[in-house]
C-alpha positions as CSV (number, residue, x, y, z in Angstrom):
1,M,194.5,73.3,108.5
2,S,191.1,72.4,106.9
3,T,189.0,75.4,105.8
4,L,185.3,75.6,104.8
5,T,183.9,78.0,102.2
6,L,180.3,79.2,102.1
7,V,179.8,77.4,98.8
8,D,180.9,74.1,100.3
9,A,178.8,74.7,103.4
10,V,175.6,75.3,101.3
11,A,176.3,72.3,99.0
12,R,176.8,70.0,102.0
13,S,173.7,71.2,103.7
14,L,171.5,70.8,100.7
15,K,172.8,67.3,100.1
16,Q,172.4,65.8,103.6
17,N,170.1,68.0,105.7
18,P,167.1,65.9,106.9
19,S,164.6,68.7,106.6
20,L,164.9,68.5,102.8
21,E,164.8,64.7,102.7
22,V,161.2,64.9,104.0
23,F,160.1,66.4,100.7
24,S,161.4,63.5,98.7
25,M,159.2,61.2,100.8
26,R,156.2,63.5,100.2
27,L,156.8,63.5,96.5
28,Q,157.0,59.7,96.5
29,G,153.7,59.6,98.3
30,L,152.1,61.9,95.7
31,D,153.4,59.6,92.9
32,G,151.4,56.9,94.6
33,Q,148.3,59.1,94.8
34,R,148.8,60.0,91.1
35,L,148.7,56.3,90.2
36,A,145.5,55.8,92.3
37,A,143.8,58.8,90.8
38,D,144.4,57.6,87.2
39,Q,142.6,54.3,87.8
40,N,139.3,53.5,86.2
41,P,136.4,52.6,88.4
42,A,136.7,49.1,89.8
43,L,134.8,46.1,88.4
44,E,132.7,44.2,91.0
45,L,131.8,40.6,90.8
46,G,128.6,39.7,92.6
47,F,126.8,36.5,93.5
48,E,123.2,36.3,95.0
49,A,121.2,33.3,96.1
50,E,117.4,33.9,96.6
51,N,114.5,31.7,97.8
52,V,116.8,29.3,99.8
53,L,116.3,27.6,103.2
54,G,112.7,28.8,103.5
55,S,109.5,26.9,104.1
56,G,107.0,25.0,101.9
57,N,108.0,25.1,98.3
58,Y,111.1,27.0,99.2
59,R,112.4,24.4,101.7
60,N,116.1,23.5,101.1
61,L,117.3,24.6,97.7
62,D,114.5,23.4,95.5
63,G,113.2,26.8,94.6
64,A,116.5,28.7,94.7
65,E,117.5,31.3,92.2
66,Y,121.2,32.1,91.7
67,T,122.4,35.3,90.1
68,L,126.0,36.0,89.0
69,S,126.7,39.6,88.0
70,L,129.4,42.0,87.0
71,S,129.0,45.7,87.9
72,S,130.9,49.0,87.8
73,V,130.5,52.7,87.5
74,I,130.6,55.0,84.4
75,E,132.1,58.2,85.7
76,L,130.5,61.4,84.3
77,G,131.8,65.0,84.6
78,D,135.4,64.2,83.7
79,K,136.2,63.1,87.2
80,R,139.3,61.2,86.3
81,T,140.9,64.2,84.8
82,A,139.9,66.3,87.8
83,R,141.5,63.8,90.1
84,N,144.8,63.9,88.2
85,Q,144.8,67.7,88.1
86,A,144.2,67.8,91.9
87,V,147.2,65.5,92.5
88,S,149.3,67.6,90.1
89,G,148.4,70.7,92.1
90,R,149.6,69.1,95.3
91,Y,152.8,68.0,93.6
92,G,153.4,71.6,92.5
93,L,152.8,72.8,96.0
94,V,155.2,70.4,97.6
95,D,157.9,71.3,95.1
96,A,157.4,75.0,95.8
97,E,157.6,74.3,99.5
98,R,160.8,72.4,99.0
99,R,162.4,75.3,97.1
100,A,161.3,77.7,99.9
101,E,162.6,75.4,102.6
102,A,165.9,75.1,100.7
103,L,166.1,78.9,100.5
104,S,165.5,79.2,104.3
105,L,168.2,76.6,105.0
106,I,170.6,78.5,102.8
107,G,169.7,81.6,104.8
108,D,170.4,79.9,108.1
109,I,173.8,78.6,106.8
110,T,174.8,82.0,105.5
111,R,173.9,83.8,108.7
112,T,175.8,81.3,110.8
113,F,178.8,81.4,108.4
114,I,178.9,85.2,108.6
115,S,178.7,85.3,112.4
116,T,181.4,82.7,112.7
117,L,183.6,84.6,110.2
118,A,183.1,87.7,112.3
119,L,184.3,85.8,115.4
120,Q,187.3,84.5,113.5
121,E,188.2,88.1,112.5
122,K,187.8,89.3,116.1
123,Q,190.0,86.5,117.3
124,R,192.6,87.5,114.8
125,L,192.5,91.1,116.0
126,A,192.7,89.9,119.6
127,K,195.9,87.9,118.7
128,E,197.4,91.1,117.2
129,A,196.4,93.0,120.3
130,V,198.2,90.4,122.5
131,N,201.3,90.9,120.4
132,L,201.0,94.6,120.7
133,A,200.5,94.4,124.5
134,K,203.7,92.2,124.8
135,D,205.7,94.8,122.7
136,T,204.3,97.5,124.9
137,L,205.3,95.7,128.1
138,D,208.8,95.3,126.8
139,I,209.2,99.0,125.9
140,V,207.7,100.1,129.3
141,T,210.0,97.7,131.2
142,Q,213.0,99.0,129.3
143,R,212.1,102.6,130.1
144,A,211.5,101.7,133.8
145,E,214.9,100.0,134.0
146,R,216.4,103.3,132.8
147,G,214.4,105.2,135.3
148,A,212.5,107.0,132.6
149,T,209.1,105.8,133.7
150,P,207.7,104.7,137.1
151,Q,207.3,101.0,138.0
152,A,203.5,101.5,138.2
153,E,203.4,101.7,134.4
154,V,205.1,98.3,134.1
155,L,202.3,96.9,136.3
156,R,199.6,98.5,134.2
157,A,201.2,97.2,131.0
158,R,201.4,93.7,132.5
159,A,197.8,93.7,133.6
160,Q,196.6,95.0,130.2
161,M,198.5,92.2,128.5
162,K,196.8,89.6,130.7
163,E,193.4,91.1,130.2
164,I,193.8,91.0,126.4
165,S,195.1,87.4,126.6
166,L,191.9,86.4,128.5
167,D,189.8,88.2,125.9
168,Q,191.6,86.2,123.2
169,E,190.8,83.0,125.0
170,R,187.2,84.0,125.3
171,L,186.9,84.7,121.6
172,Q,188.6,81.4,120.8
173,A,186.0,79.5,122.9
174,A,183.2,81.4,121.2
175,L,184.7,80.7,117.8
176,D,185.0,76.9,118.6
177,S,181.3,76.9,119.6
178,S,180.2,78.7,116.5
179,L,182.2,76.2,114.3
180,M,180.4,73.4,116.0
181,A,177.0,75.1,115.4
182,M,178.0,75.3,111.7
183,A,178.8,71.6,111.7
184,A,175.4,70.8,113.2
185,L,173.7,72.7,110.4
186,L,175.6,70.6,107.9
187,G,174.3,67.4,109.6
188,M,177.7,66.6,111.2
189,E,178.4,65.5,114.8
190,S,181.9,67.0,114.8
191,T,183.8,69.4,112.6
192,D,186.2,68.4,109.9
193,F,187.3,72.0,109.5
194,N,188.8,74.5,111.9
195,R,188.7,77.7,109.9
196,L,186.3,79.5,107.5
197,S,187.5,80.9,104.2
198,G,185.7,84.1,103.2
199,D,185.9,87.9,102.9
200,L,184.0,89.7,105.7
201,F,184.2,93.0,103.8
202,A,182.8,91.7,100.4
203,F,179.5,93.6,100.6
204,T,177.8,95.8,98.0
205,A,175.1,98.4,97.8
206,P,171.8,96.9,96.8
207,A,169.5,98.1,94.0
208,N,166.7,100.5,94.8
209,F,164.0,99.3,97.1
210,S,161.3,99.1,94.5
211,A,163.4,96.7,92.4
212,L,164.1,94.6,95.4
213,F,160.4,94.3,96.3
214,E,159.5,93.3,92.8
215,R,162.0,90.5,93.0
216,A,160.7,89.5,96.4
217,S,157.2,89.3,95.1
218,N,158.3,86.4,92.9
219,S,160.5,84.7,95.5
220,P,160.0,81.0,96.4
221,D,158.2,82.0,99.6
222,I,155.6,83.8,97.6
223,Q,155.5,81.2,94.8
224,V,154.3,78.8,97.5
225,F,151.0,80.8,97.5
226,A,150.7,80.6,93.7
227,S,151.2,76.9,93.8
228,E,148.7,76.5,96.6
229,Q,146.2,78.6,94.5
230,R,146.6,76.3,91.6
231,M,146.1,73.3,93.9
232,R,142.9,74.9,95.3
233,D,141.6,75.5,91.8
234,A,142.2,71.9,90.9
235,E,140.5,70.7,94.1
236,L,137.5,73.0,93.5
237,A,137.2,71.5,90.0
238,L,137.3,68.1,91.5
239,V,134.6,68.9,94.0
240,R,132.4,70.4,91.2
241,S,132.8,67.3,89.1
242,Q,131.1,65.4,92.0
243,S,127.9,67.3,91.2
244,R,127.5,65.2,88.1
245,S,126.0,61.8,89.1
246,D,127.8,58.6,88.0
247,L,126.0,55.9,86.1
248,R,126.1,52.5,87.8
249,W,125.5,49.5,85.6
250,Q,125.1,45.8,86.3
251,I,124.8,42.8,84.0
252,G,124.7,39.1,84.8
253,A,122.9,35.8,84.5
254,R,120.2,34.2,86.7
255,Y,119.7,30.5,87.1
256,F,116.4,29.0,88.3
257,E,116.9,25.7,90.3
258,E,113.3,24.6,90.0
259,S,113.0,24.7,86.2
260,G,116.7,24.6,85.2
261,D,116.2,27.7,83.1
262,S,118.5,30.7,83.0
263,A,118.1,34.4,82.0
264,L,120.0,37.5,81.5
265,V,119.7,40.3,84.1
266,A,120.8,43.9,83.6
267,G,120.3,47.1,85.6
268,V,121.2,50.8,85.7
269,S,121.1,53.1,88.6
270,V,121.7,56.9,89.1
271,P,121.9,58.7,92.4
272,L,119.4,61.5,92.7
273,F,120.0,65.1,93.8
274,S,123.8,64.9,93.6
275,D,124.1,68.6,92.7
276,S,122.2,69.9,95.7
277,R,123.9,67.5,98.1
278,N,127.3,68.7,96.8
279,Q,126.8,72.4,97.4
280,G,128.3,72.3,100.9
281,R,131.6,70.8,99.6
282,I,131.7,73.3,96.8
283,Q,131.3,76.2,99.2
284,A,134.0,74.9,101.4
285,A,136.4,74.5,98.5
286,Q,135.7,78.0,97.3
287,A,136.3,79.5,100.7
288,A,139.7,77.6,101.0
289,R,140.6,79.0,97.5
290,E,139.7,82.6,98.4
291,A,141.6,82.3,101.7
292,V,144.9,81.7,99.8
293,S,144.6,85.1,98.1
294,L,144.0,86.8,101.5
295,R,147.0,85.0,103.1
296,R,149.2,85.9,100.1
297,D,148.2,89.6,100.4
298,G,149.0,89.5,104.2
299,A,152.4,87.8,103.5
300,L,153.3,90.5,100.9
301,L,152.6,93.3,103.5
302,K,154.8,91.6,106.1
303,L,157.5,90.9,103.4
304,R,157.5,94.5,102.4
305,A,158.0,95.7,105.9
306,R,160.8,93.2,106.7
307,L,162.5,93.8,103.4
308,Y,162.5,97.6,103.9
309,E,164.0,97.2,107.4
310,A,166.8,95.0,106.1
311,Y,167.4,97.4,103.2
312,Q,167.8,100.4,105.5
313,L,170.0,98.6,107.9
314,H,172.1,97.2,105.1
315,V,172.6,100.7,103.5
316,Q,173.6,102.2,106.9
317,A,176.0,99.4,107.7
318,V,177.7,99.5,104.3
319,D,178.2,103.3,104.7
320,A,179.5,102.9,108.3
321,A,181.9,100.0,107.3
322,T,183.2,101.9,104.3
323,T,183.8,105.1,106.2
324,M,185.6,103.3,109.0
325,Q,187.7,101.2,106.7
326,S,188.8,104.1,104.5
327,E,189.0,106.9,107.1
328,V,188.6,106.0,110.8
329,I,190.9,103.0,111.0
330,P,193.8,104.7,109.0
331,D,193.6,107.8,111.3
332,L,193.6,105.6,114.4
333,E,196.6,103.6,113.1
334,R,198.5,106.9,112.4
335,A,197.5,108.3,115.8
336,L,198.8,105.1,117.5
337,G,202.2,105.3,115.7
338,L,202.6,109.0,116.6
339,T,201.6,108.4,120.2
340,R,204.1,105.5,120.5
341,D,206.9,107.7,119.2
342,A,206.0,110.5,121.5
343,Y,205.9,108.1,124.5
344,E,209.3,106.7,123.7
345,Q,210.6,110.3,123.5
346,G,209.0,111.0,126.9
347,R,206.5,113.6,125.6
348,Y,203.4,111.4,126.2
349,S,202.4,109.3,129.2
350,Y,201.7,105.6,129.2
351,I,198.0,106.3,129.8
352,E,197.9,108.3,126.5
353,W,199.6,105.5,124.7
354,Q,197.3,102.9,126.2
355,S,194.3,105.0,125.3
356,A,195.5,105.1,121.6
357,Q,195.9,101.3,121.6
358,R,192.4,100.9,123.0
359,D,190.9,103.3,120.5
360,L,192.4,101.4,117.6
361,L,191.2,98.0,119.0
362,T,187.7,99.4,119.6
363,G,187.6,100.9,116.1
364,Q,188.7,97.6,114.5
365,R,186.0,95.7,116.3
366,N,183.4,98.3,115.4
367,L,184.5,97.9,111.8
368,V,184.0,94.1,112.1
369,D,180.6,94.7,113.7
370,A,179.5,97.1,110.9
371,A,180.7,94.7,108.2
372,T,178.9,91.8,109.9
373,R,175.6,93.8,110.0
374,A,176.0,94.7,106.4
375,L,176.5,91.1,105.3
376,L,173.8,89.7,107.6
377,N,171.2,92.1,106.2
378,Q,172.5,91.5,102.7
379,A,172.0,87.8,103.3
380,L,168.4,88.5,104.5
381,I,167.7,90.6,101.4
382,E,169.0,87.7,99.2
383,Q,166.8,85.2,101.1
384,L,163.7,87.4,100.8
385,T,164.3,88.1,97.1
386,G,165.6,84.7,96.2
387,E,168.5,86.4,94.3
388,S,172.1,87.4,95.1
389,L,172.9,91.1,95.4
390,V,176.4,90.5,94.1
391,S,176.7,90.1,90.3
392,S,179.1,87.7,88.8
393,A,181.3,90.6,87.6
394,T,182.2,91.4,91.2
395,G,183.0,87.9,92.2
396,S,181.6,85.7,94.9
397,S,180.7,87.5,98.2
398,L,182.1,85.0,100.7
């Protein structure tokens, strides 16, 4: 029987999930932009012919003048450095987004793993319930054969066994579907595993809420805003560098067809009013930069509310699961044993024994539900903070 652990599931997903491969392509594209941004202004080779194909003295090419020139631009305002910094800012943003996406993917994998593990545990409980129902039917049948119990109780026991068997089949179908959903998250068309390996009850109480929120404030999701802020700063510096006019130069040689003489030509040009014409772009870049801070503040408010809800639900679920595991389930198991003994001695009815069985099965499922809620909210807290709640001293959680 092939099993899958959470560590293996996460490793597979990070390796072959298409949503992360996109970032590799984006980073390659930025490498190309970085090469382009680091280029010097291009050299231009020009050729001009004047006074050709006219009339009178300028008929044909007798009075032509030919100019061969070389021109380019001298960038002022440190524009090349500003371009490189702008690309570096985009590179940092893409890398931060990749980390945030990876964390989100890990969260999806973890939640699906926990839900599937819960179904696996419920299916195991259902199998035990089927075995218990079969034993019950045997005991009731033996008592009925001795005339110690009416035949109606045999029918009830048989019906209960069939109902529990149907419930086991339903849980098995749900488990198979959940395993297939897990395989899809791993980028697989079919499963090469049929069981998960993990501890559904390996939860822990988190640190206080203030400490959790401090971690969450530095999580990859929030670091995306910091990276975007740096990118916007670099873009604003680039736009401001455009306010400084570039110096365009040209040098060449002119040949006079009529006299056969030649002469050197040179020229310099500077655009006027570049600063005033660039104010609109500067204003737009400043607004985009300030918007990042506002969006970050809004994200932190939403993060705080979501983290607090997950924290409260986690604490409550851990308390419920711990209480049920240490007190409720042991009491129900003892009650079932005593009720069975009393039934076999003729002091309790079959209905009372059946009720004790049902109470234990319900309690066991409630324990699984509480443990599942605890782990799901623990996984959400870990995703929001970007850190595990379980220290290495306590071992791996799943």
